[in-house]
C-alpha positions, 0 to 999 in steps of 0.5 A: 262773252255775255255768259260771264255777266249773267248772275245765274251762271255765276251762281252755278259756277260758284256752286261748282267751285264750292263743291270741288273745294269741299271734295278736296278738303274732305279727301285731304287733297292739297291744292292751289287757287288762282284768285282775282284780287280786284275784290273779294279777298281780305286779310286779317290782320291786313297785310303790310303794304310791301307784301300786298303791293307785290300781289298781281291781279291774279295771285296763286295761293297754295293750300298745303301743310298747315295752310291746308289744315286750317282751310274751311268754307263758310257760306261762299267764302274759303277761309285759311291761315297763311304766312306771307313774305320773308318774315312769314307774316301770318294772316287769315285769308278770306276768299270769296269763292266766286273770285277763284279763277282756277283750282289747281292740283300740282300743275294741272288746273282741275276747275276754271271759272271764267266769271272770276275775271269779270269785275263784280259791279258789271255783272247782270242777271239774265233778265237785264241782259235780255232786256238790254238787247235792242231786238227784245225791246218790243216785249217791253213797249207800252202803248 
Protein backbone atom coordinates (compact mmCIF):
# COMPACT_ATOMS: atom_id res chain seq x y z
CA UNK A 1 0.00 0.00 0.00
CA UNK A 2 1.56 3.30 -1.15
CA UNK A 3 0.01 5.25 1.72
CA UNK A 4 2.25 3.51 4.25
CA UNK A 5 5.32 5.00 2.54
CA UNK A 6 4.06 8.59 2.54
CA UNK A 7 5.95 10.80 5.03
CA UNK A 8 3.03 13.23 5.43
CA UNK A 9 0.68 10.37 6.25
CA UNK A 10 3.21 8.96 8.72
CA UNK A 11 3.38 12.35 10.46
CA UNK A 12 -0.42 12.44 10.67
CA UNK A 13 -0.59 8.97 12.21
CA UNK A 14 2.25 9.76 14.62
CA UNK A 15 0.41 12.88 15.76
CA UNK A 16 -2.77 10.85 16.32
CA UNK A 17 -0.89 8.19 18.32
CA UNK A 18 0.82 10.86 20.41
CA UNK A 19 -2.51 12.54 21.19
CA UNK A 20 -4.04 9.20 22.20
CA UNK A 21 -1.13 8.40 24.53
CA UNK A 22 -1.27 11.86 26.09
CA UNK A 23 -5.00 11.38 26.69
CA UNK A 24 -4.42 7.99 28.33
CA UNK A 25 -1.61 9.31 30.53
CA UNK A 26 -3.58 12.40 31.59
CA UNK A 27 -6.62 10.28 32.45
CA UNK A 28 -4.68 7.56 34.30
CA UNK A 29 -5.76 4.84 31.87
CA UNK A 30 -3.20 2.02 31.79
CA UNK A 31 -2.47 0.57 28.35
CA UNK A 32 -0.15 -1.57 26.30
CA UNK A 33 1.70 -0.85 23.09
CA UNK A 34 2.84 -3.17 20.33
CA UNK A 35 6.14 -1.85 19.00
CA UNK A 36 8.08 -2.54 15.82
CA UNK A 37 11.51 -3.40 17.26
CA UNK A 38 13.45 -2.94 13.97
CA UNK A 39 14.47 0.61 14.91
CA UNK A 40 13.31 3.42 17.13
CA UNK A 41 13.47 1.52 20.44
CA UNK A 42 16.33 2.07 22.86
CA UNK A 43 17.07 0.90 26.39
CA UNK A 44 19.21 2.66 28.98
CA UNK A 45 21.14 0.83 30.21
CA UNK A 46 21.22 -1.59 27.27
CA UNK A 47 19.49 -4.87 28.02
CA UNK A 48 21.54 -8.05 28.42
CA UNK A 49 21.59 -10.08 25.19
CA UNK A 50 19.62 -12.94 26.76
CA UNK A 51 16.74 -10.51 27.31
CA UNK A 52 16.94 -8.45 24.11
CA UNK A 53 17.25 -11.56 21.93
CA UNK A 54 13.94 -12.82 23.33
CA UNK A 55 11.99 -9.94 21.77
CA UNK A 56 10.07 -10.67 18.59
CA UNK A 57 9.86 -8.25 15.64
CA UNK A 58 6.71 -6.80 17.20
CA UNK A 59 6.82 -6.73 20.99
CA UNK A 60 4.12 -5.92 23.54
CA UNK A 61 4.97 -3.53 26.38
CA UNK A 62 2.39 -3.13 29.15
CA UNK A 63 2.34 0.21 30.89
CA UNK A 64 0.81 -0.38 34.29
CA UNK A 65 1.75 0.27 37.90
CA UNK A 66 5.14 1.91 38.30
CA UNK A 67 5.87 1.61 34.56
CA UNK A 68 2.73 3.61 33.80
CA UNK A 69 3.50 6.18 36.51
CA UNK A 70 6.99 6.71 35.07
CA UNK A 71 5.72 7.21 31.49
CA UNK A 72 5.90 10.53 29.70
CA UNK A 73 6.31 11.91 26.19
CA UNK A 74 9.22 14.02 25.06
CA UNK A 75 8.98 15.31 21.49
CA UNK A 76 7.86 12.22 19.52
CA UNK A 77 9.25 9.67 21.98
CA UNK A 78 7.38 7.71 24.66
CA UNK A 79 9.68 7.17 27.63
CA UNK A 80 9.07 4.82 30.57
CA UNK A 81 10.91 2.68 33.10
CA UNK A 82 10.41 -1.08 33.10
CA UNK A 83 11.85 -4.28 34.47
CA UNK A 84 12.79 -7.19 32.19
CA UNK A 85 13.52 -10.88 32.64
CA UNK A 86 13.38 -13.04 35.73
CA UNK A 87 15.76 -10.69 37.57
CA UNK A 88 13.58 -7.66 36.73
CA UNK A 89 16.50 -5.89 35.02
CA UNK A 90 15.60 -2.20 35.14
CA UNK A 91 15.93 0.08 32.13
CA UNK A 92 14.49 3.28 30.76
CA UNK A 93 12.74 2.52 27.46
CA UNK A 94 12.65 5.06 24.63
CA UNK A 95 10.07 4.30 21.94
CA UNK A 96 9.70 6.45 18.84
CA UNK A 97 5.96 6.97 18.63
CA UNK A 98 6.00 6.27 14.89
CA UNK A 99 7.16 2.71 15.69
CA UNK A 100 4.05 1.96 17.76
CA UNK A 101 1.89 -0.44 15.75
CA UNK A 102 -0.97 -0.65 18.25
CA UNK A 103 -2.25 0.95 21.42
CA UNK A 104 -4.25 -1.57 23.42
CA UNK A 105 -6.48 -1.29 26.48
CA UNK A 106 -7.06 -4.69 28.05
CA UNK A 107 -7.35 -6.89 25.00
CA UNK A 108 -8.92 -4.25 22.75
CA UNK A 109 -6.79 -2.36 20.22
CA UNK A 110 -7.88 1.29 20.29
CA UNK A 111 -5.35 2.53 17.74
CA UNK A 112 -3.56 0.89 14.82
CA UNK A 113 -0.68 2.49 12.94
CA UNK A 114 -0.20 0.73 9.61
CA UNK A 115 2.95 2.76 8.90
CA UNK A 116 4.81 1.24 11.88
CA UNK A 117 5.34 -1.99 9.96
CA UNK A 118 7.22 -0.19 7.17
CA UNK A 119 10.99 0.07 7.58
CA UNK A 120 11.93 3.71 8.22
CA UNK A 121 14.45 3.90 5.39
CA UNK A 122 11.86 2.98 2.74
CA UNK A 123 9.48 5.84 3.46
CA UNK A 124 9.03 8.53 0.87
CA UNK A 125 7.34 11.87 0.95
CA UNK A 126 4.27 12.29 -1.23
CA UNK A 127 6.21 14.21 -3.91
CA UNK A 128 8.68 11.33 -4.33
CA UNK A 129 5.81 8.88 -4.68
CA UNK A 130 4.11 11.13 -7.25
CA UNK A 131 7.32 11.71 -9.23
CA UNK A 132 8.23 8.02 -9.28
CA UNK A 133 5.07 6.98 -11.13
CA UNK A 134 5.57 6.50 -14.86
CA UNK A 135 2.36 8.32 -15.77
CA UNK A 136 3.57 11.45 -13.94
CA UNK A 137 6.97 11.67 -15.63
CA UNK A 138 5.46 13.93 -18.33
CA UNK A 139 5.25 16.68 -15.71
CA UNK A 140 9.03 16.60 -15.27
CA UNK A 141 10.22 16.41 -18.90
CA UNK A 142 12.69 19.01 -20.02
CA UNK A 143 12.81 20.12 -23.63
